[in-house]
N, C-alpha and C positions, 0 to 999 in steps of 0.2 A: 600160337600167335598168325595171324593173317597177314597178307601182303599188304594193305593200306597200314596195319601197326608199325611195320617195318619202314614204308617209306615214310609216315609220319617221324620216327625215331630217327632216321638217317637225315630226314630235313631240320628238323630239330637242331641234330649235332652241327650241320653246316650253318644255320642261322647263328649258332653260339661259336663257331669256329673254335669250339672245343674237341681235344680230344679225350674221352674219357677211358682214362687209365688211374685205375686207383691204389697209390702205391701208400709211401708210410708219410704221405700229408697229413697234418692234424686237422682231422675234421671240423675243429672247433674253430679254425680260422677260415675257413670259407674258401679252401682251397679246391674242396672237393675234387681233387687229384688231377683236376682240369687244367690245361697249359692252352692260353691263345695262339692259334695258329689260325693264320691266312689261307681261309679256302674256300674259292668259288662264291661266296656270300659274305655282304657287308656284313659285320659283326652285329647283331641284333640281340639282347640278352631276354627282352620282353617276348619276341616273336618266339625263340627257343621254346622259353618256359611255356608258353600258348601251344605249341604242338607237341613238346613233353606231355603237358595233360592229356591232350585229345588221346595222345597214344598210351598214355599211363593209365586213363580211365579204361581204354581198351583192351588191359590186363598185359601191356607191353613190360615185361620186366625190367629191363635196361633204361627204359624209359623213367618207369617206377624211381629205379635208383637215380637216375639225372634229373628227376624232377625234385627228390627230397634233398639232393646237392644245392638246388636251386635255392630250396628255401633256405637251409644251413649257410649258405652265402649271401644270400640276398640279391643274387643275379635274376633281374627278370621278373621277382616277384620280392612284395615285401621279407624281409626277413623272418624267419618264426622258426622255431623249433616246434612248435606245438602241429604244425604243417610238414615238416619234414619227419618225422618220425614214421608216422604210420604209412609212409610212401615208400621208406626203406624195410618198414615189416613185409609188406605186399609182395616187395621183390627178392625178400627173402623166402619168404612162404613159396614164392613159386622156385626156387634153390639156385639163384641165380648166387654165385662164390663169391662175385666181388660183392655184394649185398650184404652177405654173412658175414665177409672178411670187417666190412665198413660198419656193419653194427657191432660187429666184438670191441673195434676200436673206441666205437659211442661209449659202450660201458667199460671200457677200461679208463678211458680218461673223464667220463662224465659229461660229454656233450651230448647235448638234447635229452640225455637221460640219467634216472639217478644211478650213479658211481656204482658199480656192480664187479667183483673180479670174478665172482661166479658166473655171470652170465657172459662176460668178456670169454671167458674160460668154453663156455657151453659154445659160442657161435665160433670163434677160433677151431676148436676142435670138429666142430662140424663142417667147417669150411676147409680146414686140413686134412680129414677124412676122404674129401672128395677130391684132392691133389691141388689145392693151392700151397702156393710155397709162403707166403707173405704170410697165411694165418697158421704154417706151420712154425715159422719162426718167432713170432709172436705169441704162440701157446707156448713155445719153449722157453720162450723168456720169461713171461707170465709164472709159467710152473717152476723155475729155478728162482725167481724172486719171492714166489709163495713160501718154498720150500727155506729159503735164507733165513725169511722173516721168522718162520717158525721157529726154528734152531736159536735165534737170537733172543724170542722172548722164553 
C-alpha cells in the first residue's frame, strides 16, 4: 500500500466521521460497526464513499472494507448487496482480519450472501487463527450450536 492510499483512506474516514471498529453489530442493519464521531470535517458520506473508492481501487484493504460497508448501509452510495460483497472479498483476500470476521458474519446471517454455516466457520476460523478475538468467540459459538443441533437430530 502506498502513501496516497493511506492518505485517501484517512481523508475518507474524516469525511464520514466514522471510526471503523467492526464489532458484533449486525451487518444487515447497515451499522457497519461504524459510529458517528465529530472529527475535524463536517460529516459527508458521499465524499467519504468517493475517497474510499479511490483508495480501494488502488488496493487499500481497509478502504475496500469501508466501501463495502458503505454499500451495505447505503451511506454515501446507493444500498447494494451486489456491490458490497466484491469489496469485502477483496479486503479478505488481502488478509484483513476484520474483513474475514465480517465475511464470516455475513455468511452466518445470510446477509448479502447465501447463508452458509460452512463458509461462516471457514472465515471465522481463518481470522481466529490469526488472533482475531471476536472471530474466535463466534467460531466457538457456531461450533457449539452445530454440535447441539447434531445431538438434537
